[in-house]
N, C-alpha and C positions, 0 to 999 in steps of 0.2 A: 728249585730245591733249596738253593742257598738263601734266597729271600725268606722262604718259609722257616727255615732253621733259625735265621737271625730274628725273625718275628717271635718265634716261640721262646727263644732265649731272653729277649727283651721283656716279653710278657711275664715270664717266670721271675725275672729280676724285679719287675714292678710289683708283682704279688708278694715277693719276699720283703720289699720295702714297705708295702702297706701293712703286712703282718708285723713288721718290726716297729710300727708306730710312727713312721716318718710321714708327717702330714703334707709335705710339699708335693709328694708324688700324686696325691689326689688332684691337686691343681694342674699338674702336668697332664694327667689323663683327661681332665676336663677340657683343657686347651686342645688336646689331640682330638677329642670328640667334636669340638666346634670346627676344627679343620676338616674333619670327616664330613660334617654336615655341608660345609661349603663345597667340598670336592664332589659330593653327591649331587648337590644343586647344579653344579657346572656340568656334570655328566648326564644329568637327567634328560635334557633335550636330545642328546645324541642317542641315548638308549631308546627313547620314544620314537625317534625317526627311523632307526634301524630295526625296530620291532623286536628288540631283544627283551622280551617281557620276563624271561627267567632271570636274566641278569638284574633287571629292575627289582624284581621281587626279592632276590637274594640281597641286593644292596639295601633295600628298605628294612628287611629282616635284621640285617647286621646292625643298622642304625638303632633299631628298637632294642635289641639285646645289649648293645654297647651303652645306650642311654640308661637302661635299667641298671646295669652294672655300675656306672658312674654315680647314679643317684644313690644306690645302696652304699657307696663309699662315704657319702656325706650324711647318711642317716646315723644318728648316734645309737649305739647298742650297749647293752648292759649285760655283763656276765653274772648269772645268779651265784650268790655266795653260799646259799643254803639250799638243800634239796627239800622240797615240801613233803611233809609226812602224809602218807596215804592212810585214811581211816576206812575200816571195813565194816 
């Protein structure tokens, strides 16, 4: 319970910093993603040996979602300044 609460607080803090325009947090999240890849690679043989396929699937799904989120942090976005007019 305590670890989950701390994780949620840290994630909310990271989201606040990203929203605030701090670019260094993107790099920190990228490093954490790379550490997550290495941790999953280390745990993969253990998961395959013990036949914990659900844990393997959840771990891989987490990596995919986390990777997409970090990639989206690095994609430039543009806020539209004008609303296009609708012609009928």
